[in-house]
N, CA, C and O atoms as a GROMACS GRO file, in nm:
protein
  384
    1MET      N    1   2.331   1.712   0.690
    1MET     CA    2   2.371   1.574   0.712
    1MET      C    3   2.315   1.488   0.599
    1MET      O    4   2.194   1.478   0.582
    2LYS      N    5   2.402   1.429   0.523
    2LYS     CA    6   2.362   1.344   0.411
    2LYS      C    7   2.367   1.199   0.455
    2LYS      O    8   2.469   1.151   0.504
    3LEU      N    9   2.254   1.129   0.438
    3LEU     CA   10   2.252   0.987   0.474
    3LEU      C   11   2.323   0.905   0.367
    3LEU      O   12   2.309   0.931   0.247
    4THR      N   13   2.397   0.807   0.412
    4THR     CA   14   2.465   0.718   0.318
    4THR      C   15   2.371   0.605   0.278
    4THR      O   16   2.269   0.581   0.342
    5LYS      N   17   2.408   0.537   0.173
    5LYS     CA   18   2.330   0.423   0.126
    5LYS      C   19   2.323   0.316   0.235
    5LYS      O   20   2.220   0.251   0.252
    6GLU      N   21   2.433   0.297   0.308
    6GLU     CA   22   2.438   0.198   0.414
    6GLU      C   23   2.341   0.234   0.527
    6GLU      O   24   2.276   0.146   0.584
    7GLN      N   25   2.332   0.362   0.560
    7GLN     CA   26   2.239   0.405   0.664
    7GLN      C   27   2.094   0.381   0.623
    7GLN      O   28   2.012   0.338   0.704
    8VAL      N   29   2.063   0.408   0.496
    8VAL     CA   30   1.928   0.383   0.445
    8VAL      C   31   1.898   0.234   0.448
    8VAL      O   32   1.788   0.193   0.484
    9GLN      N   33   1.995   0.152   0.410
    9GLN     CA   34   1.976   0.007   0.414
    9GLN      C   35   1.952  -0.040   0.557
    9GLN      O   36   1.869  -0.127   0.582
   10HIS      N   37   2.025   0.019   0.652
   10HIS     CA   38   2.008  -0.016   0.793
   10HIS      C   39   1.867   0.021   0.840
   10HIS      O   40   1.801  -0.059   0.907
   11ILE      N   41   1.822   0.140   0.806
   11ILE     CA   42   1.687   0.183   0.844
   11ILE      C   43   1.583   0.092   0.781
   11ILE      O   44   1.486   0.054   0.846
   12ALA      N   45   1.603   0.056   0.656
   12ALA     CA   46   1.509  -0.034   0.587
   12ALA      C   47   1.507  -0.171   0.654
   12ALA      O   48   1.401  -0.232   0.667
   13ARG      N   49   1.622  -0.218   0.696
   13ARG     CA   50   1.628  -0.347   0.765
   13ARG      C   51   1.552  -0.341   0.897
   13ARG      O   52   1.478  -0.434   0.931
   14LEU      N   53   1.569  -0.232   0.971
   14LEU     CA   54   1.497  -0.215   1.097
   14LEU      C   55   1.345  -0.210   1.075
   14LEU      O   56   1.268  -0.260   1.157
   15ALA      N   57   1.305  -0.150   0.964
   15ALA     CA   58   1.162  -0.138   0.932
   15ALA      C   59   1.112  -0.260   0.855
   15ALA      O   60   0.995  -0.267   0.817
   16ARG      N   61   1.201  -0.356   0.833
   16ARG     CA   62   1.169  -0.479   0.759
   16ARG      C   63   1.114  -0.448   0.621
   16ARG      O   64   1.014  -0.505   0.578
   17LEU      N   65   1.182  -0.357   0.552
   17LEU     CA   66   1.145  -0.319   0.416
   17LEU      C   67   1.250  -0.369   0.319
   17LEU      O   68   1.370  -0.364   0.347
   18LYS      N   69   1.205  -0.417   0.206
   18LYS     CA   70   1.297  -0.453   0.099
   18LYS      C   71   1.292  -0.340  -0.003
   18LYS      O   72   1.189  -0.316  -0.065
   19LEU      N   73   1.403  -0.272  -0.019
   19LEU     CA   74   1.409  -0.158  -0.110
   19LEU      C   75   1.495  -0.191  -0.231
   19LEU      O   76   1.595  -0.262  -0.221
   20THR      N   77   1.454  -0.138  -0.345
   20THR     CA   78   1.537  -0.149  -0.464
   20THR      C   79   1.647  -0.044  -0.454
   20THR      O   80   1.642   0.044  -0.368
   21THR      N   81   1.745  -0.054  -0.541
   21THR     CA   82   1.855   0.044  -0.542
   21THR      C   83   1.800   0.183  -0.569
   21THR      O   84   1.844   0.281  -0.510
   22GLU      N   85   1.703   0.190  -0.660
   22GLU     CA   86   1.641   0.320  -0.692
   22GLU      C   87   1.570   0.378  -0.570
   22GLU      O   88   1.579   0.498  -0.545
   23GLU      N   89   1.499   0.295  -0.496
   23GLU     CA   90   1.429   0.341  -0.377
   23GLU      C   91   1.528   0.386  -0.269
   23GLU      O   92   1.504   0.486  -0.201
   24GLU      N   93   1.639   0.313  -0.254
   24GLU     CA   94   1.740   0.352  -0.155
   24GLU      C   95   1.793   0.491  -0.185
   24GLU      O   96   1.809   0.572  -0.093
   25GLU      N   97   1.820   0.519  -0.311
   25GLU     CA   98   1.872   0.651  -0.349
   25GLU      C   99   1.767   0.759  -0.326
   25GLU      O  100   1.798   0.867  -0.275
   26ARG      N  101   1.642   0.730  -0.365
   26ARG     CA  102   1.534   0.828  -0.348
   26ARG      C  103   1.510   0.857  -0.200
   26ARG      O  104   1.499   0.972  -0.160
   27TYR      N  105   1.502   0.750  -0.119
   27TYR     CA  106   1.476   0.768   0.024
   27TYR      C  107   1.593   0.832   0.096
   27TYR      O  108   1.573   0.903   0.195
   28ALA      N  109   1.713   0.810   0.048
   28ALA     CA  110   1.829   0.875   0.109
   28ALA      C  111   1.813   1.026   0.097
   28ALA      O  112   1.837   1.100   0.193
   29GLY      N  113   1.772   1.072  -0.021
   29GLY     CA  114   1.751   1.216  -0.041
   29GLY      C  115   1.636   1.268   0.042
   29GLY      O  116   1.647   1.374   0.104
   30GLN      N  117   1.525   1.195   0.046
   30GLN     CA  118   1.408   1.240   0.121
   30GLN      C  119   1.435   1.242   0.271
   30GLN      O  120   1.398   1.338   0.339
   31LEU      N  121   1.498   1.138   0.321
   31LEU     CA  122   1.529   1.133   0.464
   31LEU      C  123   1.629   1.241   0.503
   31LEU      O  124   1.621   1.298   0.612
   32THR      N  125   1.724   1.270   0.415
   32THR     CA  126   1.820   1.377   0.439
   32THR      C  127   1.748   1.511   0.450
   32THR      O  128   1.780   1.592   0.536
   33GLU      N  129   1.651   1.535   0.360
   33GLU     CA  130   1.573   1.660   0.366
   33GLU      C  131   1.497   1.671   0.497
   33GLU      O  132   1.491   1.779   0.556
   34ILE      N  133   1.440   1.561   0.543
   34ILE     CA  134   1.366   1.562   0.670
   34ILE      C  135   1.460   1.595   0.784
   34ILE      O  136   1.428   1.678   0.869
   35LEU      N  137   1.576   1.530   0.788
   35LEU     CA  138   1.672   1.557   0.896
   35LEU      C  139   1.721   1.701   0.892
   35LEU      O  140   1.739   1.763   0.997
   36ASN      N  141   1.743   1.754   0.773
   36ASN     CA  142   1.785   1.895   0.761
   36ASN      C  143   1.676   1.988   0.814
   36ASN      O  144   1.707   2.088   0.879
   37TYR      N  145   1.550   1.957   0.788
   37TYR     CA  146   1.440   2.039   0.837
   37TYR      C  147   1.431   2.032   0.990
   37TYR      O  148   1.402   2.132   1.055
   38VAL      N  149   1.456   1.916   1.046
   38VAL     CA  150   1.456   1.902   1.192
   38VAL      C  151   1.567   1.988   1.251
   38VAL      O  152   1.548   2.049   1.357
   39GLU      N  153   1.681   1.995   1.186
   39GLU     CA  154   1.790   2.081   1.234
   39GLU      C  155   1.747   2.227   1.234
   39GLU      O  156   1.782   2.302   1.325
   40VAL      N  157   1.671   2.269   1.131
   40VAL     CA  158   1.621   2.407   1.125
   40VAL      C  159   1.526   2.431   1.241
   40VAL      O  160   1.531   2.536   1.305
   41LEU      N  161   1.438   2.334   1.269
   41LEU     CA  162   1.341   2.348   1.378
   41LEU      C  163   1.409   2.356   1.514
   41LEU      O  164   1.359   2.422   1.605
   42LYS      N  165   1.524   2.289   1.527
   42LYS     CA  166   1.597   2.294   1.655
   42LYS      C  167   1.646   2.435   1.687
   42LYS      O  168   1.670   2.467   1.804
   43GLU      N  169   1.660   2.520   1.586
   43GLU     CA  170   1.710   2.656   1.606
   43GLU      C  171   1.602   2.749   1.661
   43GLU      O  172   1.634   2.858   1.709
   44LEU      N  173   1.476   2.708   1.656
   44LEU     CA  174   1.367   2.792   1.704
   44LEU      C  175   1.368   2.803   1.856
   44LEU      O  176   1.398   2.707   1.926
   45ASP      N  177   1.335   2.924   1.905
   45ASP     CA  178   1.324   2.945   2.049
   45ASP      C  179   1.182   2.908   2.090
   45ASP      O  180   1.087   2.977   2.053
   46THR      N  181   1.167   2.801   2.165
   46THR     CA  182   1.034   2.754   2.206
   46THR      C  183   1.009   2.778   2.355
   46THR      O  184   0.913   2.725   2.411
   47LYS      N  185   1.092   2.858   2.416
   47LYS     CA  186   1.069   2.889   2.558
   47LYS      C  187   0.940   2.970   2.568
   47LYS      O  188   0.918   3.063   2.491
   48GLY      N  189   0.856   2.934   2.663
   48GLY     CA  190   0.731   3.004   2.682
   48GLY      C  191   0.618   2.952   2.594
   48GLY      O  192   0.504   2.999   2.605
   49VAL      N  193   0.647   2.857   2.508
   49VAL     CA  194   0.542   2.798   2.424
   49VAL      C  195   0.492   2.673   2.496
   49VAL      O  196   0.570   2.581   2.522
   50PRO      N  197   0.361   2.669   2.528
   50PRO     CA  198   0.311   2.552   2.600
   50PRO      C  199   0.316   2.426   2.514
   50PRO      O  200   0.297   2.430   2.392
   51GLU      N  201   0.342   2.314   2.580
   51GLU     CA  202   0.344   2.187   2.510
   51GLU      C  203   0.202   2.151   2.469
   51GLU      O  204   0.106   2.180   2.541
   52THR      N  205   0.188   2.089   2.354
   52THR     CA  206   0.056   2.045   2.309
   52THR      C  207   0.064   1.901   2.262
   52THR      O  208   0.168   1.854   2.215
   53SER      N  209  -0.046   1.832   2.276
   53SER     CA  210  -0.054   1.696   2.223
   53SER      C  211  -0.171   1.683   2.127
   53SER      O  212  -0.187   1.581   2.060
   54GLN      N  213  -0.253   1.789   2.121
   54GLN     CA  214  -0.371   1.786   2.036
   54GLN      C  215  -0.403   1.930   1.999
   54GLN      O  216  -0.422   2.013   2.088
   55VAL      N  217  -0.408   1.961   1.872
   55VAL     CA  218  -0.423   2.100   1.832
   55VAL      C  219  -0.553   2.131   1.760
   55VAL      O  220  -0.575   2.245   1.720
   56THR      N  221  -0.640   2.033   1.742
   56THR     CA  222  -0.763   2.056   1.667
   56THR      C  223  -0.876   2.111   1.752
   56THR      O  224  -0.974   2.161   1.698
   57GLY      N  225  -0.863   2.101   1.886
   57GLY     CA  226  -0.970   2.147   1.974
   57GLY      C  227  -1.078   2.042   1.996
   57GLY      O  228  -1.174   2.067   2.069
   58LEU      N  229  -1.062   1.926   1.935
   58LEU     CA  230  -1.160   1.821   1.954
   58LEU      C  231  -1.138   1.750   2.087
   58LEU      O  232  -1.026   1.747   2.138
   59SER      N  233  -1.243   1.696   2.142
   59SER     CA  234  -1.228   1.618   2.265
   59SER      C  235  -1.305   1.488   2.250
   59SER      O  236  -1.394   1.477   2.166
   60ASN      N  237  -1.269   1.391   2.331
   60ASN     CA  238  -1.336   1.262   2.325
   60ASN      C  239  -1.481   1.276   2.369
   60ASN      O  240  -1.512   1.345   2.466
   61VAL      N  241  -1.568   1.209   2.297
   61VAL     CA  242  -1.708   1.207   2.334
   61VAL      C  243  -1.738   1.065   2.377
   61VAL      O  244  -1.742   0.973   2.295
   62THR      N  245  -1.760   1.048   2.506
   62THR     CA  246  -1.787   0.914   2.557
   62THR      C  247  -1.917   0.918   2.637
   62THR      O  248  -1.964   1.024   2.677
   63ARG      N  249  -1.972   0.803   2.658
   63ARG     CA  250  -2.093   0.793   2.738
   63ARG      C  251  -2.061   0.712   2.862
   63ARG      O  252  -1.964   0.636   2.866
   64GLU      N  253  -2.143   0.728   2.962
   64GLU     CA  254  -2.128   0.651   3.084
   64GLU      C  255  -2.169   0.506   3.058
   64GLU      O  256  -2.262   0.480   2.982
   65ASP      N  257  -2.098   0.414   3.121
   65ASP     CA  258  -2.137   0.274   3.113
   65ASP      C  259  -2.263   0.255   3.196
   65ASP      O  260  -2.272   0.301   3.310
   66GLU      N  261  -2.358   0.188   3.138
   66GLU     CA  262  -2.479   0.160   3.213
   66GLU      C  263  -2.526   0.019   3.180
   66GLU      O  264  -2.518  -0.027   3.066
   67ALA      N  265  -2.574  -0.048   3.282
   67ALA     CA  266  -2.622  -0.185   3.264
   67ALA      C  267  -2.751  -0.181   3.185
   67ALA      O  268  -2.838  -0.098   3.209
   68ARG      N  269  -2.763  -0.272   3.091
   68ARG     CA  270  -2.885  -0.284   3.012
   68ARG      C  271  -2.945  -0.420   3.040
   68ARG      O  272  -2.883  -0.505   3.104
   69GLY      N  273  -3.063  -0.440   2.992
   69GLY     CA  274  -3.128  -0.568   3.010
   69GLY      C  275  -3.052  -0.680   2.941
   69GLY      O  276  -2.974  -0.654   2.850
   70VAL      N  277  -3.073  -0.802   2.985
   70VAL     CA  278  -3.007  -0.918   2.927
   70VAL      C  279  -3.062  -0.941   2.787
   70VAL      O  280  -3.184  -0.951   2.767
   71LEU      N  281  -2.972  -0.950   2.690
   71LEU     CA  282  -3.014  -0.971   2.552
   71LEU      C  283  -3.029  -1.119   2.518
   71LEU      O  284  -3.109  -1.156   2.433
   72ALA      N  285  -2.951  -1.204   2.585
   72ALA     CA  286  -2.956  -1.347   2.558
   72ALA      C  287  -2.910  -1.421   2.684
   72ALA      O  288  -2.826  -1.371   2.759
   73THR      N  289  -2.964  -1.537   2.703
   73THR     CA  290  -2.921  -1.620   2.817
   73THR      C  291  -2.795  -1.695   2.779
   73THR      O  292  -2.759  -1.703   2.661
   74ALA      N  293  -2.729  -1.752   2.878
   74ALA     CA  294  -2.607  -1.829   2.853
   74ALA      C  295  -2.638  -1.947   2.762
   74ALA      O  296  -2.559  -1.977   2.672
   75ASP      N  297  -2.750  -2.014   2.785
   75ASP     CA  298  -2.784  -2.130   2.701
   75ASP      C  299  -2.811  -2.088   2.556
   75ASP      O  300  -2.778  -2.162   2.464
   76GLU      N  301  -2.871  -1.972   2.536
   76GLU     CA  302  -2.895  -1.924   2.400
   76GLU      C  303  -2.762  -1.896   2.330
   76GLU      O  304  -2.746  -1.926   2.211
   77LEU      N  305  -2.669  -1.838   2.402
   77LEU     CA  306  -2.538  -1.811   2.344
   77LEU      C  307  -2.463  -1.940   2.314
   77LEU      O  308  -2.398  -1.951   2.210
   78LEU      N  309  -2.471  -2.038   2.404
   78LEU     CA  310  -2.407  -2.168   2.379
   78LEU      C  311  -2.470  -2.236   2.259
   78LEU      O  312  -2.404  -2.312   2.189
   79GLY      N  313  -2.597  -2.209   2.234
   79GLY     CA  314  -2.665  -2.269   2.121
   79GLY      C  315  -2.611  -2.223   1.986
   79GLY      O  316  -2.639  -2.285   1.884
   80CYS      N  317  -2.535  -2.115   1.985
   80CYS     CA  318  -2.476  -2.065   1.860
   80CYS      C  319  -2.363  -2.155   1.811
   80CYS      O  320  -2.325  -2.150   1.694
   81SER      N  321  -2.310  -2.236   1.898
   81SER     CA  322  -2.198  -2.324   1.863
   81SER      C  323  -2.250  -2.460   1.820
   81SER      O  324  -2.344  -2.514   1.878
   82GLY      N  325  -2.188  -2.514   1.719
   82GLY     CA  326  -2.222  -2.648   1.674
   82GLY      C  327  -2.150  -2.756   1.752
   82GLY      O  328  -2.172  -2.875   1.727
   83LEU      N  329  -2.064  -2.718   1.844
   83LEU     CA  330  -1.989  -2.815   1.924
   83LEU      C  331  -2.077  -2.871   2.035
   83LEU      O  332  -2.175  -2.807   2.075
   84PRO      N  333  -2.044  -2.991   2.086
   84PRO     CA  334  -2.126  -3.051   2.192
   84PRO      C  335  -2.115  -2.972   2.323
   84PRO      O  336  -2.011  -2.914   2.353
   85LYS      N  337  -2.223  -2.971   2.398
   85LYS     CA  338  -2.226  -2.900   2.525
   85LYS      C  339  -2.244  -2.998   2.639
   85LYS      O  340  -2.322  -3.093   2.629
   86VAL      N  341  -2.171  -2.975   2.749
   86VAL     CA  342  -2.181  -3.058   2.869
   86VAL      C  343  -2.184  -2.964   2.988
   86VAL      O  344  -2.093  -2.883   3.005
   87ASN      N  345  -2.288  -2.973   3.072
   87ASN     CA  346  -2.299  -2.889   3.192
   87ASN      C  347  -2.285  -2.740   3.159
   87ASN      O  348  -2.211  -2.669   3.226
   88HIS      N  349  -2.355  -2.695   3.059
   88HIS     CA  350  -2.354  -2.554   3.018
   88HIS      C  351  -2.216  -2.506   2.974
   88HIS      O  352  -2.184  -2.388   2.989
   89GLN      N  353  -2.134  -2.596   2.921
   89GLN     CA  354  -2.002  -2.559   2.869
   89GLN      C  355  -1.983  -2.629   2.736
   89GLN      O  356  -2.038  -2.736   2.713
   90ILE      N  357  -1.905  -2.568   2.648
   90ILE     CA  358  -1.874  -2.628   2.519
   90ILE      C  359  -1.762  -2.728   2.539
   90ILE      O  360  -1.659  -2.697   2.599
   91ARG      N  361  -1.783  -2.849   2.489
   91ARG     CA  362  -1.682  -2.954   2.501
   91ARG      C  363  -1.593  -2.950   2.378
   91ARG      O  364  -1.640  -2.947   2.265
   92ILE      N  365  -1.462  -2.948   2.403
   92ILE     CA  366  -1.365  -2.948   2.293
   92ILE      C  367  -1.268  -3.063   2.313
   92ILE      O  368  -1.260  -3.122   2.421
   93LYS      N  369  -1.193  -3.095   2.207
   93LYS     CA  370  -1.094  -3.201   2.217
   93LYS      C  371  -0.978  -3.154   2.305
   93LYS      O  372  -0.948  -3.034   2.312
   94ARG      N  373  -0.914  -3.248   2.369
   94ARG     CA  374  -0.797  -3.216   2.451
   94ARG      C  375  -0.688  -3.156   2.365
   94ARG      O  376  -0.667  -3.199   2.251
   95ILE      N  377  -0.620  -3.058   2.418
   95ILE     CA  378  -0.512  -2.993   2.344
   95ILE      C  379  -0.378  -3.055   2.378
   95ILE      O  380  -0.293  -3.070   2.290
   96LEU      N  381  -0.359  -3.091   2.501
   96LEU     CA  382  -0.230  -3.148   2.543
   96LEU      C  383  -0.229  -3.297   2.534
   96LEU      O  384  -0.128  -3.360   2.566
   0.00000   0.00000   0.00000
């Protein structure tokens, strides 16, 4: 399956890419090669092959969430702002 220049332009528009004429011709060939390879892969018999989503054998390393001591009080955190504070809240100008 050979991609036309119009198809490449359409794909570029969808991807919001501005391509030169030279790039359109180059990508038409490259995308055609990719599609041809996918057609070859479709011919493979994959029955009995388990589906995989990760092939490196790595797994996520996470830790349990645990509460820690308080690092700063609310007033200390409010003190980081140069804006005026009223009743433990930062006062800002009206938006509406």
